[in-house]
C-alpha positions as CSV (number, residue, x, y, z in Angstrom):
1,M,-26.6,-9.5,-18.2
2,K,-26.3,-11.3,-14.9
3,P,-27.4,-15.0,-14.8
4,S,-30.4,-16.0,-12.8
5,D,-30.2,-18.4,-9.9
6,N,-33.0,-20.3,-11.6
7,D,-31.0,-21.0,-14.7
8,L,-29.1,-23.9,-13.3
9,S,-30.1,-27.2,-11.6
10,A,-28.6,-28.1,-8.2
11,R,-26.3,-30.5,-9.9
12,K,-25.0,-28.0,-12.4
13,K,-24.4,-25.5,-9.6
14,L,-22.4,-28.1,-7.6
15,I,-20.3,-29.0,-10.7
16,L,-19.7,-25.3,-11.7
17,K,-18.7,-24.5,-8.1
18,A,-16.2,-27.4,-8.1
19,I,-14.7,-26.3,-11.4
20,V,-14.3,-22.7,-10.3
21,D,-12.8,-23.8,-7.0
22,A,-10.4,-26.2,-8.7
23,H,-9.3,-23.6,-11.3
24,I,-8.7,-21.0,-8.7
25,D,-6.5,-23.5,-6.7
26,E,-4.6,-25.0,-9.7
27,G,-4.8,-22.5,-12.5
28,E,-5.3,-25.3,-15.0
29,P,-8.3,-26.5,-17.1
30,V,-10.5,-28.9,-15.1
31,G,-11.7,-32.2,-16.4
32,S,-14.3,-34.7,-15.2
33,K,-11.6,-37.1,-14.0
34,Y,-10.1,-34.5,-11.7
35,L,-13.6,-33.7,-10.3
36,T,-14.4,-37.3,-9.5
37,Q,-10.9,-38.0,-7.9
38,F,-10.2,-34.8,-6.0
39,K,-13.6,-33.1,-5.5
40,Q,-15.4,-36.3,-4.7
41,L,-18.5,-35.5,-6.6
42,A,-21.0,-38.3,-6.3
43,Y,-21.6,-38.5,-10.1
44,S,-20.0,-40.7,-12.8
45,S,-17.4,-39.1,-15.2
46,A,-19.9,-39.5,-18.0
47,T,-22.6,-37.5,-16.1
48,I,-20.1,-34.8,-15.2
49,R,-18.9,-34.6,-18.8
50,N,-22.5,-34.1,-20.0
51,E,-23.2,-31.4,-17.4
52,M,-19.9,-29.7,-18.3
53,A,-20.9,-29.7,-22.0
54,E,-24.2,-28.1,-21.1
55,L,-22.6,-25.5,-18.9
56,E,-20.3,-24.6,-21.8
57,A,-23.2,-24.4,-24.2
58,M,-25.0,-22.0,-21.7
59,G,-21.9,-19.8,-21.5
60,Y,-20.7,-20.7,-18.0
61,L,-17.6,-22.6,-19.1
62,E,-15.0,-22.2,-21.8
63,H,-13.0,-24.9,-23.6
64,P,-9.4,-24.1,-24.2
65,Y,-8.1,-25.5,-27.5
66,T,-5.0,-27.1,-25.9
67,S,-6.9,-29.1,-23.2
68,S,-9.8,-31.4,-22.8
69,G,-10.7,-29.6,-19.6
70,R,-12.9,-26.5,-19.0
71,V,-12.3,-23.2,-17.4
72,P,-14.9,-20.7,-16.1
73,S,-16.0,-17.9,-18.4
74,N,-16.8,-14.4,-17.2
75,L,-20.4,-15.5,-16.8
76,G,-19.3,-18.5,-14.8
77,Y,-17.3,-16.4,-12.4
78,R,-20.1,-13.9,-12.1
79,F,-22.6,-16.7,-11.1
80,Y,-20.0,-18.1,-8.7
81,V,-19.6,-14.7,-7.0
82,D,-23.3,-13.9,-6.9
83,A,-24.8,-17.3,-6.0
84,L,-22.3,-19.9,-5.0
85,L,-19.7,-18.1,-2.9
86,Q,-19.1,-19.3,0.6
87,Q,-18.3,-16.8,3.3
88,Y,-14.6,-16.6,4.2
89,S,-13.7,-17.1,7.9
90,M,-10.8,-14.9,9.0
91,T,-7.9,-16.5,10.8
92,A,-7.0,-15.4,14.3
93,Q,-3.9,-13.6,13.0
94,E,-6.1,-11.7,10.4
95,I,-8.6,-10.7,13.1
96,F,-5.7,-9.5,15.3
97,E,-4.3,-7.3,12.4
98,L,-7.8,-6.0,11.7
99,N,-8.2,-5.0,15.3
100,Q,-4.8,-3.3,15.3
101,L,-6.0,-1.2,12.3
102,M,-9.2,-0.2,14.1
103,H,-7.3,1.0,17.2
104,A,-5.3,3.4,15.1
105,K,-7.5,6.2,16.4
106,M,-5.9,9.4,15.2
107,L,-4.1,8.6,12.0
108,E,-4.8,10.9,9.0
109,L,-7.3,9.3,6.6
110,D,-4.7,8.9,3.8
111,K,-2.3,7.1,6.1
112,L,-5.0,4.9,7.4
113,I,-6.1,3.8,3.9
114,D,-2.5,3.2,2.9
115,R,-1.9,1.0,5.9
116,A,-5.2,-0.9,5.2
117,T,-4.2,-1.4,1.6
118,K,-0.8,-2.9,2.6
119,L,-2.6,-5.2,5.0
120,A,-5.2,-6.2,2.3
121,S,-2.3,-7.1,-0.1
122,S,-0.5,-9.2,2.5
123,M,-3.7,-10.9,3.6
124,T,-4.8,-11.9,0.1
125,N,-1.5,-12.2,-1.8
126,Y,-2.8,-9.9,-4.6
127,T,-2.0,-6.4,-5.6
128,G,-3.7,-3.8,-3.3
129,L,-5.0,-0.4,-4.4
130,S,-5.8,2.7,-2.3
131,I,-7.9,5.2,-4.2
132,K,-8.5,8.8,-3.3
133,P,-11.4,9.8,-5.6
134,R,-11.9,13.1,-7.4
135,P,-13.9,15.4,-5.2
136,A,-17.1,16.8,-6.8
137,S,-16.1,20.2,-5.5
138,C,-13.6,21.4,-2.9
139,T,-14.6,23.1,0.3
140,V,-12.9,24.0,3.5
141,N,-14.5,22.8,6.8
142,R,-12.2,24.7,9.1
143,F,-9.6,27.4,9.0
144,E,-6.7,28.2,11.4
145,A,-4.4,31.2,11.1
146,I,-0.9,30.7,12.6
147,P,1.2,33.9,13.0
148,V,4.7,33.7,11.6
149,D,5.7,37.3,12.5
150,S,4.0,40.7,12.7
151,S,3.3,40.8,8.9
152,S,2.8,37.2,7.8
153,L,0.9,34.1,8.8
154,V,0.2,30.5,7.6
155,L,-3.4,29.8,6.8
156,V,-4.2,26.1,7.5
157,M,-7.3,24.7,5.8
158,L,-8.9,21.4,6.5
159,T,-10.8,20.5,3.4
160,G,-14.1,18.6,3.0
161,V,-12.2,15.5,1.8
162,S,-10.1,15.4,5.0
163,T,-6.9,16.8,3.5
164,V,-5.0,19.7,4.8
165,K,-3.9,22.6,2.6
166,T,-1.6,25.4,3.9
167,K,-0.9,28.8,2.4
168,Y,1.7,31.4,3.4
169,V,0.0,34.8,3.6
170,K,2.1,38.0,3.3
171,L,0.3,41.0,4.8
172,D,0.7,44.6,3.7
173,S,1.1,46.0,7.2
174,E,1.7,44.8,10.7
175,F,-0.9,43.1,12.9
176,Q,-1.1,41.8,16.4
177,K,-0.9,38.1,17.0
178,E,-4.4,38.0,18.4
179,E,-5.8,39.7,15.2
180,M,-4.3,37.0,13.1
181,I,-5.6,34.2,15.2
182,K,-9.1,35.7,15.1
183,L,-9.0,35.5,11.3
184,G,-9.2,31.7,11.4
185,T,-12.2,31.8,13.6
186,V,-14.1,34.3,11.5
187,L,-13.3,32.5,8.2
188,T,-14.6,29.3,9.7
189,E,-17.8,31.0,10.9
190,C,-18.5,32.8,7.6
191,I,-17.3,30.5,4.7
192,A,-16.7,27.0,6.0
193,G,-18.3,24.5,3.7
194,L,-18.5,26.9,0.7
195,T,-17.0,26.3,-2.7
196,A,-15.0,29.1,-4.4
197,D,-18.0,30.2,-6.4
198,E,-20.1,30.6,-3.2
199,I,-17.6,32.9,-1.5
200,T,-19.2,36.0,-2.9
201,L,-18.6,39.7,-2.3
202,P,-21.2,40.0,0.5
203,K,-19.5,37.1,2.3
204,I,-16.2,38.8,2.1
205,M,-17.7,42.1,3.3
206,E,-19.2,40.2,6.3
207,I,-15.7,38.8,7.1
208,E,-14.2,42.3,7.0
209,R,-17.0,43.6,9.2
210,Q,-16.3,41.0,11.8
211,M,-12.6,41.6,11.7
212,G,-13.3,45.3,12.6
213,V,-10.2,47.5,12.6
214,S,-8.2,44.5,11.2
215,Y,-10.2,44.3,8.0
216,R,-7.1,44.8,5.8
217,I,-6.0,41.3,6.8
218,V,-9.0,39.8,4.9
219,S,-8.1,40.5,1.3
220,P,-4.7,38.7,1.1
221,A,-6.2,35.8,3.1
222,I,-9.2,35.4,0.8
223,K,-6.9,35.4,-2.2
224,C,-5.1,32.4,-0.7
225,V,-8.4,30.7,0.0
226,Y,-9.4,31.0,-3.6
227,D,-6.1,29.7,-4.7
228,A,-6.4,26.6,-2.5
229,L,-9.9,25.9,-3.6
230,S,-9.1,26.2,-7.3
231,E,-6.1,23.9,-7.2
232,S,-6.8,20.8,-9.2
233,D,-7.3,17.8,-7.1
234,S,-7.5,15.0,-9.7
235,G,-7.6,12.1,-7.2
236,D,-4.9,9.5,-6.7
237,V,-4.2,5.8,-6.8
238,K,-1.5,4.1,-4.8
239,V,-0.4,0.5,-5.5
240,E,0.8,-2.0,-3.0
241,G,2.4,-5.3,-4.1
242,A,2.5,-4.7,-7.8
243,D,5.2,-7.4,-8.0
244,L,2.7,-10.0,-6.8
245,L,1.3,-10.0,-10.3
246,L,4.4,-11.8,-11.5
247,Q,3.6,-15.0,-9.6
248,Y,0.4,-15.6,-11.7
249,P,0.8,-17.0,-15.3
250,E,-1.9,-14.7,-16.5
251,Y,0.6,-11.9,-16.4
252,S,3.6,-13.8,-17.8
253,D,3.0,-12.0,-21.1
254,I,5.2,-8.9,-21.0
255,S,2.8,-6.7,-23.0
256,R,-0.1,-7.7,-20.7
257,L,2.0,-6.9,-17.6
258,K,3.1,-3.6,-19.1
259,G,-0.6,-2.7,-19.7
260,M,-1.4,-3.3,-16.1
261,L,1.6,-1.2,-14.9
262,N,0.6,1.6,-17.2
263,L,-3.0,1.4,-15.8
264,F,-1.6,1.9,-12.3
265,E,0.6,4.8,-13.5
266,Q,-2.1,6.7,-15.6
267,K,-4.8,6.3,-12.8
268,D,-7.6,8.1,-14.7
269,Q,-9.4,4.9,-15.7
270,L,-9.3,3.4,-12.2
271,L,-10.5,6.7,-10.7
272,Q,-13.4,6.8,-13.2
273,L,-14.4,3.2,-12.3
274,V,-14.6,4.2,-8.6
275,A,-16.5,7.3,-9.4
276,D,-19.2,5.4,-11.4
277,A,-19.5,2.5,-8.9
278,D,-22.1,1.6,-6.3
279,D,-20.8,3.1,-3.0
280,S,-23.1,0.9,-0.9
281,K,-21.5,-2.5,-1.5
282,V,-18.3,-4.3,-2.4
283,N,-17.9,-3.9,-6.2
284,V,-16.6,-6.8,-8.2
285,F,-15.7,-6.2,-11.9
286,I,-14.7,-9.5,-13.6
287,G,-12.8,-9.6,-16.9
288,S,-14.7,-7.9,-19.7
289,E,-17.2,-6.4,-17.2
290,N,-14.5,-3.8,-16.7
291,S,-14.7,-0.8,-19.1
292,V,-10.9,-0.9,-19.2
293,N,-9.6,-3.2,-22.0
294,T,-6.3,-3.8,-20.1
295,M,-8.3,-5.6,-17.4
296,N,-10.1,-8.1,-19.6
297,D,-8.2,-11.0,-17.9
298,S,-8.3,-9.5,-14.4
299,T,-10.7,-8.8,-11.6
300,L,-11.0,-5.6,-9.6
301,V,-12.6,-5.8,-6.2
302,F,-13.1,-2.6,-4.2
303,K,-15.3,-0.8,-1.7
304,T,-15.6,2.9,-1.0
305,I,-15.0,4.5,2.4
306,K,-17.3,7.2,3.6
307,E,-16.9,9.9,6.2
308,G,-20.0,11.8,7.2
309,G,-21.9,10.2,4.3
310,R,-19.4,11.4,1.7
311,V,-17.0,9.1,-0.3
312,V,-13.5,10.0,0.7
313,G,-11.6,7.0,-0.6
314,A,-11.6,3.3,-1.6
315,I,-9.6,0.2,-0.9
316,G,-9.3,-2.5,-3.5
317,I,-7.6,-5.6,-4.8
318,I,-6.7,-6.4,-8.4
319,G,-5.6,-9.8,-9.6
320,P,-6.4,-12.6,-12.1
321,R,-10.0,-13.6,-12.8
322,R,-9.3,-16.9,-10.9
323,M,-8.7,-15.0,-7.6
324,N,-9.9,-16.3,-4.3
325,Y,-13.1,-14.3,-4.3
326,S,-14.3,-15.4,-0.9
327,R,-11.2,-14.3,0.8
328,V,-10.7,-11.1,-1.2
329,I,-14.3,-9.8,-0.9
330,S,-14.4,-10.5,2.8
331,T,-11.0,-8.8,3.4
332,V,-12.0,-5.7,1.4
333,N,-15.3,-5.5,3.1
334,Q,-13.9,-5.9,6.6
335,L,-11.1,-3.4,6.1
336,S,-13.2,-0.7,4.5
337,A,-15.8,-1.1,7.3
338,A,-13.0,-0.7,9.9
339,I,-11.7,2.4,8.2
340,S,-15.1,4.0,8.0
341,E,-15.8,3.2,11.6
342,T,-12.5,4.6,12.7
343,V,-12.7,7.9,10.7
344,N,-16.3,8.5,11.7
345,G,-15.5,7.7,15.3
346,N,-12.6,10.2,15.1
347,A,-14.9,12.8,13.7
348,A,-17.4,12.3,16.4
349,L,-14.7,12.5,19.1
350,E,-13.3,15.7,17.6
351,E,-16.8,17.2,17.4
352,G,-17.4,16.3,21.0
353,N,-14.1,17.9,22.1
354,N,-15.0,21.1,20.2
355,S,-18.4,21.2,21.9
356,D,-16.7,20.9,25.3
357,N,-14.3,23.7,24.5
358,N,-17.0,26.1,23.4
């Protein structure tokens, strides 16, 4: 359950924020003496100690056995992110790099997300994740038939998740180049946007009718379409800067580090987190809020990327719970927005060009 903004007094909020900020910066338990000396809180040490004890009793702080100081709990971090976080202001260099990404007009989506993930990792100094989600169902938005010789062609298919599939089609007789090229146009007109189950016999018969005397070209081509649509697309996760985990003491335990590396390798749990998340905002999963036990001491921040209203990917950051939330959330939000703007702008440009050519 998320804490309410009404749970804490203004003084408790100020002290909690100072403790979280200090723990993010130093990585050590925070005591009242540190807060009075370095955070310049206008309260006595005794007052701060009393407030810290109450915050601990309320579940916002934890008291490590080896220290007299306190560290934020999951609840404390959650309240910090939801109610106390100050907006991060990008540096001039970061704004420049973001603009460079937005000007990458015609990069393929996967390459654009990979470039943004590398940038997110370098800008935040945490491990970056680029995530290609599992599609609910595969469709082809556009077909193009490229003749190889008089009895074979390559069928190029642009799928609904902005990937390209190609199939070599061996024909049982010879055809003219123009007949093969026409096949791509007819397939696009008749079955673009359909799943394999929706490509029914009447649809195939209509394609054959439109191909006229070249109808024999349709059967081997449709077989390749079925093969392409039925191929398993289980999604993918790419990791940028996994070695950055080593600089944080939270991952100094070898078994914990191996668990994180296995999580990156197996991918299924991360893909499921993205599939179940809210695609309208930056998602922040702190510690045990993650359904993945390996991430109990980590935070995952990500936002999905949409093209034409459909989720086609996500960019994220993973690191210790004491990450710089302001910087990470702002970076992920800005980069995902830039990618969405770029890919949707490219789609609009391509649609306009197609309209001009028709």
